[in-house]
C-alpha positions in Angstrom: -14.2 3.3 12.7 -10.6 3.9 13.6 -8.3 4.4 10.6 -4.5 4.7 10.2 -3.1 5.8 6.9 0.5 4.7 6.3 2.6 6.5 3.7 6.0 5.2 2.8 8.0 8.1 1.4 11.6 8.1 0.0 12.6 11.4 -1.6 9.0 12.5 -2.2 9.4 16.2 -1.6 7.5 17.0 -4.8 4.5 14.8 -4.0 4.1 14.5 -0.2 2.5 17.9 0.5 -0.2 17.5 -2.1 -0.9 13.9 -0.9 -1.2 14.8 2.7 -3.5 17.8 1.9 -5.8 15.5 -0.1 -5.9 13.0 2.7 -6.7 15.6 5.3 -9.5 17.0 3.1 -10.9 13.5 2.6 -10.8 12.8 6.4 -12.6 16.1 7.1 -15.2 15.4 4.4 -16.0 11.9 5.7 -15.7 12.8 9.4 -13.3 9.9 10.0 -11.4 9.2 13.2 -8.1 9.0 11.3 -4.3 9.3 11.9 -1.7 9.7 9.1 1.6 8.0 9.7 4.4 9.3 7.3 7.4 7.0 7.1 10.4 9.0 5.9 12.6 6.2 4.5 16.1 7.6 4.6 15.3 10.5 2.3 18.1 12.8 1.1 15.7 15.6 0.1 13.2 17.7 2.1 10.7 14.8 2.6 11.5 14.5 6.3 11.2 18.3 6.9 7.8 18.5 5.1 6.6 15.5 7.1 7.7 17.1 10.4 6.0 20.4 9.5 2.7 18.6 9.1 3.1 16.7 12.4 3.7 20.0 14.2 0.6 21.5 12.6 -1.8 18.6 12.9 -2.2 16.4 15.9 -3.3 13.4 13.9 -0.1 13.4 11.7 3.0 11.6 13.0 6.3 10.9 11.4 8.8 8.0 11.6 12.3 8.8 10.4 14.2 5.7 9.1 17.9 6.1 8.7 20.3 4.2 6.5 20.0 0.5 7.0 17.2 -1.8 6.0 15.5 0.6 3.6 12.8 -0.1 1.1 9.1 0.2 0.7 8.3 -3.0 2.5 10.4 -2.2 5.5 8.8 1.3 5.7 5.3 -0.1 5.4 5.9 -2.7 8.1 7.4 -0.2 10.5 4.6 2.3 9.9 1.9 -0.3 10.3 3.4 -1.7 13.5 3.3 1.8 15.0 -0.2 2.6 13.7 -3.0 2.7 16.3 -6.0 2.2 14.0 -8.2 -0.9 13.7 -8.2 -0.3 10.0 -5.0 0.4 8.1 -4.7 2.0 4.6 -1.5 1.8 2.6 -1.1 4.6 0.1 2.0 5.4 -1.9 3.9 8.6 -1.4 4.2 9.2 -5.2 0.5 10.1 -5.6 -0.1 7.2 -8.0 -3.2 6.0 -6.1 -6.8 7.2 -6.7 -8.2 9.0 -3.7 -11.8 8.2 -4.7 -11.1 4.5 -4.1 -10.4 4.9 -0.4 -14.0 5.2 0.8 -15.0 2.2 -1.2 -12.2 0.2 0.4 -13.4 1.2 3.9 -17.0 0.3 3.0 -15.9 -3.3 2.1 -14.0 -3.6 5.4 -17.2 -2.5 7.1 -18.9 -5.3 5.2 -16.7 -7.9 6.8 -13.7 -8.2 4.6 -10.2 -8.4 6.2 -8.3 -7.0 3.2 -9.5 -4.9 0.3 -7.2 -4.4 -2.7 -7.3 -1.6 -5.2 -7.6 -3.5 -8.5 -6.7 -2.0 -11.9 -7.7 -5.1 -13.7 -11.4 -5.5 -13.0 -14.5 -3.9 -14.5 -14.3 -0.2 -13.7 -10.6 -0.2 -13.0 -7.8 1.0 -15.3 -4.0 0.8 -15.5 -4.2 4.5 -16.5 -0.8 5.6 -17.8 1.0 2.6 -16.4 3.3 1.2 -19.1 1.9 -1.8 -20.9 4.9 -3.9 -19.9 4.4 -3.3 -16.2 0.6 -3.8 -16.5 1.1 -7.2 -18.3 3.6 -8.2 -15.7 1.4 -7.4 -12.7 -1.8 -8.7 -14.2 -0.1 -11.9 -15.3 1.4 -12.5 -11.9 -1.9 -12.0 -10.2 -3.5 -14.5 -12.7 -0.9 -17.1 -11.8 -1.5 -16.4 -8.1 -5.2 -17.0 -8.6 -4.5 -20.3 -10.3 -1.9 -21.5 -7.7 -3.4 -20.2 -4.5 -7.0 -19.6 -5.3 -6.8 -15.9 -4.3 -10.0 -14.2 -5.2 -8.3 -11.0 -6.5 -6.9 -9.7 -9.8 -4.2 -7.3 -8.6 -2.2 -8.6 -5.7 0.9 -6.7 -6.7 -0.7 -3.3 -6.0 0.3 -2.1 -2.5 -2.7 0.3 -2.4 -5.0 -1.5 0.0 -6.9 -1.3 3.2 -7.0 -4.1 5.8 -7.7 -4.9 9.4 -4.7 -4.5 11.8 -5.3 -7.9 13.2 -4.6 -9.5 9.8 -1.2 -7.8 9.7 -0.4 -8.6 13.3 -1.1 -12.3 12.9 1.3 -12.8 9.9 5.1 -12.7 9.6 6.0 -10.7 6.5 9.5 -11.1 5.2 9.8 -8.8 2.2 11.4 -5.4 2.7 10.7 -4.3 -0.9 7.9 -4.2 -3.4 7.4 -7.9 -2.9 5.6 -7.2 0.3 2.4 -6.5 -1.7 1.9 -10.0 -3.1 3.4 -11.7 -0.1 0.8 -10.0 2.2 -2.0 -11.0 -0.1 -0.8 -14.6 -0.4 -0.3 -15.2 3.3 -3.5 -13.5 4.3 -5.5 -15.7 1.9 -3.6 -18.9 3.1 -4.4 -18.0 6.7 -8.1 -17.7 6.1 -8.5 -13.9 5.9 -11.3 -12.7 3.6 -9.9 -10.7 0.6 -12.0 -8.4 -1.5 -11.2 -5.8 -4.2 -12.5 -2.6 -5.6 -11.8 -1.0 -9.0 -9.2 1.7 -9.0 -7.2 3.8 -11.6 -3.4 4.1 -11.5 -1.5 7.2 -12.3 2.3 7.3 -13.0 4.2 9.6 -10.7 4.5 13.1 -12.2 7.5 14.1 -10.0 10.6 12.1 -9.1 11.8 8.7 -10.3 10.3 5.3 -9.7 12.3 2.8 -7.5 10.7 -0.2 -9.2 12.9 -2.6 -11.1 10.8 -5.0 -13.1 13.4 -7.7 -13.7 14.5 -7.8 -10.1 11.0 -7.8 -8.8 10.1 -10.5 -11.2 12.6 -12.8 -9.6 11.4 -11.8 -6.1 7.7 -12.3 -7.0 8.4 -15.7 -8.5 10.1 -16.8 -5.2 6.8 -16.3 -3.4 5.3 -19.3 -5.0 7.3 -21.4 -2.5 4.5 -20.7 0.0 2.3 -23.0 -2.0 4.5 -25.9 -1.0 5.5 -24.7 2.5 2.1 -24.5 4.1 
């Protein structure tokens, strides 16, 4: 197994060090052949410096610095994934909102033959944690509509926390440069015949820094993805 972990990071100086330390410890414990790709997305704080310090200290940590231009989580994830070398790719957020214990379960399902494995907060064993009820209702409701419209066998397609085969990413054209990349990737992967699975996970709100997610704006962006139902 050859794994690349891609971390989009915009102004995450308070979270990045702890996250990378946790990932390095997980890699060591599992004995994985693993690289960590940190995408510094035009940060104005010390995110880039912290990332560079890790890349100098660890051979399996690399950094991509994105300057002002097309910035956003989706753009950062796409650039990091394009530069990743692994057969398996893991997306994990730089704000430490994702549950580390979920990662080995995702990898196991990829080993079982799935092409994409989503971390789901809305299945048995999963939890929205301290995510606001309004955001949880929005994401769960959207995923329900996507199951009805597209037949996607998953309950949390808006969650970017996922593992997938690099070949699935390489075979698709993803347009979104923001948070909408999560449902877009899920929808297009399903429509192109890739096998999607899910494992239960628990979400934690960021403890440091401010969220970049705007629910109203993303609601409009997510709704626009239903066009793919009619543009096969």
